[in-house]
C-alpha positions in Angstrom: 8.6 3.4 0.3 11.6 1.8 2.2 11.9 -1.3 4.2 9.5 -2.2 7.7 12.0 -2.7 10.6 10.1 -3.2 14.4 10.8 -1.0 16.2 9.9 2.9 17.7 11.3 5.5 18.8 11.2 7.4 22.3 7.5 9.1 22.0 6.1 5.2 21.3 6.0 7.0 17.5 6.7 4.5 14.6 9.8 4.7 13.0 9.3 2.0 10.4 8.4 2.8 6.5 5.0 2.2 5.2 5.1 -0.2 1.1 4.1 2.9 -0.9 2.2 1.4 -4.4 5.6 0.3 -6.1 4.9 1.6 -9.6 1.5 3.3 -9.5 0.1 -0.4 -8.7 -3.8 -0.1 -8.3 -4.2 0.7 -4.6 -6.6 -2.5 -4.0 -4.1 -5.6 -5.3 -2.9 -7.3 -2.7 0.6 -6.4 -1.1 3.1 -8.8 0.8 5.7 -7.1 4.0 7.9 -9.5 5.5 6.6 -12.4 3.8 3.1 -12.1 4.4 0.7 -11.3 1.3 -2.2 -8.8 2.8 -5.7 -8.5 0.6 -7.0 -5.2 0.9 -11.0 -5.5 1.5 -13.0 -4.3 -1.7 -16.3 -3.4 0.5 -15.8 -2.2 4.5 -19.3 -1.7 5.4 -20.1 -3.3 9.3 -16.7 -3.7 10.1 -15.1 -3.6 13.5 -11.9 -4.2 15.3 -10.0 -3.8 18.2 -6.2 -3.4 19.4 -3.5 -1.2 19.4 -3.2 2.1 18.1 0.3 4.1 17.2 1.3 7.3 15.3 3.5 8.2 13.5 4.6 12.1 12.5 7.3 14.2 11.4 9.8 12.2 10.2 7.2 11.1 6.7 5.4 14.9 6.6 5.8 15.5 3.3 6.2 12.5 2.0 4.1 10.1 -0.4 1.1 8.1 1.5 0.5 4.6 -0.1 -2.5 6.0 -1.8 0.2 8.1 -3.6 -1.3 10.9 -1.5 1.3 14.1 0.2 1.4 12.9 4.1 -0.2 16.0 5.9 1.0 15.1 9.8 -1.5 17.5 11.1 -4.6 15.9 8.9 -6.9 13.3 10.2 -5.5 9.9 8.5 -4.0 6.9 9.3 -2.3 4.0 8.1 -4.0 0.1 8.5 -3.4 -3.2 6.6 -6.1 -3.6 4.6 -9.1 -0.9 5.3 -9.8 0.4 1.8 -8.9 4.3 1.0 -10.6 7.1 2.1 -13.1 4.8 4.8 -14.1 7.1 7.7 -13.2 5.7 10.7 -13.9 5.9 14.5 -11.4 5.7 16.5 -12.2 5.5 20.4 -9.4 5.0 23.2 -11.0 2.5 25.3 -9.2 4.2 28.4 -10.4 7.1 28.0 -12.9 7.2 25.7 -12.0 9.5 23.4 -12.5 9.5 20.0 -11.8 10.6 16.8 -12.7 10.3 13.1 -9.6 9.4 10.4 -9.9 8.7 6.8 -7.5 6.3 6.0 -4.8 6.9 3.2 -1.8 4.3 3.9 -0.5 1.4 4.4 0.4 -0.3 8.4 1.1 -0.8 11.1 3.2 -4.1 10.5 4.6 -4.5 14.4 3.1 -6.4 17.5 -0.2 -6.7 17.8 -0.8 -3.7 16.6 -3.7 -2.5 14.1 -3.6 1.7 13.2 -0.9 3.8 12.8 -2.6 7.0 13.6 -1.3 10.4 11.9 0.6 12.7 14.8 -3.2 15.2 14.6 -5.3 12.2 15.2 -3.4 10.8 17.5 -2.8 14.1 19.6 -7.1 14.7 20.0 -6.9 11.5 21.0 -4.5 12.1 24.0 -1.4 9.1 23.4 1.3 11.5 21.7 3.4 10.4 25.1 2.7 6.9 25.9 2.7 6.2 22.2 0.2 3.6 22.3 -3.0 2.8 23.4 -5.6 0.2 23.5 -8.4 1.4 21.0 -11.8 0.1 19.5 -12.4 1.1 15.1 -15.9 1.1 14.0 -16.4 2.2 10.4 -18.6 4.7 9.6 -18.3 4.4 5.4 -16.0 4.9 2.9 -16.3 7.6 -0.2 -16.8 5.9 -3.8 -14.0 5.4 -6.4 -14.6 4.7 -9.2 -10.8 3.3 -9.9 -11.5 1.0 -6.6 -14.7 -0.1 -8.1 -12.5 -1.1 -11.3 -9.1 -2.6 -9.8 -12.0 -5.2 -7.8 -13.4 -6.3 -10.2 -10.3 -6.8 -11.9 -8.6 -8.7 -9.6 -12.1 -11.1 -10.0 -10.9 -11.9 -13.2 -8.9 -15.0 -14.9 -5.6 -13.7 -16.0 -4.9 -10.4 -14.7 -1.1 -10.2 -14.1 2.0 -9.4 -15.3 5.3 -8.8 -13.7 6.7 -5.4 -15.5 10.7 -6.2 -15.3 11.6 -1.9 -16.7 10.8 1.2 -18.6 13.1 2.5 -21.0 13.2 5.1 -23.1 15.3 3.2 -26.2 13.4 0.2 -27.9 17.1 -1.9 -28.4 17.3 -1.8 -25.1 13.6 -3.4 -24.4 13.9 -6.0 -26.6 17.0 -6.9 -25.3 16.1 -7.4 -21.9 13.0 -9.0 -23.9 14.9 -11.4 -25.1 16.0 -12.4 -21.6 13.0 -13.9 -20.5 10.2 -16.0 -22.4 6.5 -15.5 -22.6 7.6 -11.4 -22.3 6.1 -8.8 -24.3 7.0 -5.1 -25.5 4.5 -2.6 -24.5 5.1 0.9 -26.1 3.2 3.2 -23.9 3.4 8.0 -25.0 4.2 9.7 -22.0 3.6 12.9 -22.5 6.2 14.1 -26.0 7.8 11.4 -25.4 7.6 7.0 -26.3 8.9 4.6 -23.6 8.8 0.6 -23.8 8.0 -1.1 -20.6 8.9 -5.3 -20.8 6.2 -7.4 -18.8 7.0 -11.1 -18.0 3.7 -13.3 -18.3 -0.3 -13.4 -17.9 -0.6 -15.1 -14.9 -4.7 -16.1 -13.5 -3.8 -15.2 -9.5 -1.4 -12.8 -7.4 0.5 -15.5 -5.5 2.0 -16.6 -9.4 3.3 -13.3 -10.7 4.5 -13.4 -7.0 7.1 -16.3 -7.4 7.8 -14.5 -11.2 8.4 -11.7 -9.6 11.2 -13.2 -7.2 12.7 -15.1 -9.6 12.9 -12.1 -11.8 14.1 -10.0 -9.0 17.1 -12.7 -8.2 18.2 -12.7 -11.7 19.0 -8.9 -11.3 15.7 -7.1 -12.0 15.5 -5.7 -8.2 12.6 -3.3 -8.9 10.4 -5.5 -11.3 6.9 -5.3 -9.9 3.3 -6.4 -10.5 0.8 -4.9 -12.7 -2.7 -5.6 -13.7 -2.4 -7.6 -17.3 -3.1 -5.3 -20.1 
């Protein structure tokens, strides 16, 4: 999604965008916001946290969340920086004692000491719509099993997992032209519906930080939509 800002609307509603899974990157991969790298947890058992909750609503309604769902402002969901997607979390308002159970399907918030960004529906149940923020306690209740998440976590422990995708091309000649500009690049043909496309990938990096540095360099060369993928 879009850039992140540190402001909030008059209602206290979060006024920044949450980062989506660029180019379909597996959701449990580390990601970076404002120069900081966040590492999603592979296991949230026993997790608890205290801090400030905020909320986001109409401006994001119908848009994609970080796990590629369509955001429903009235559903009981929330954004967290590192909890695995589909984690069920009990949020308790420290002052009123009210609580709500939400499911994590987005990333954020990235403002100050905020620890969770609630959907409008969850914030309404907690009674924080008008004030906009509130001190809360988070307690993980459990998470749905996900074979995709388990596979992704396993991949992150192996060496040589990451590559940078420079671009995708319908014309193989264009893919070859771009590939020639980057040492250690390769072209990966992929069948997509009834046509073949050609991905240009650079490198086979042993850790995410190394791949991140190469991605920055590639973006500086004009390929500003380059992103990190799990290397095939």
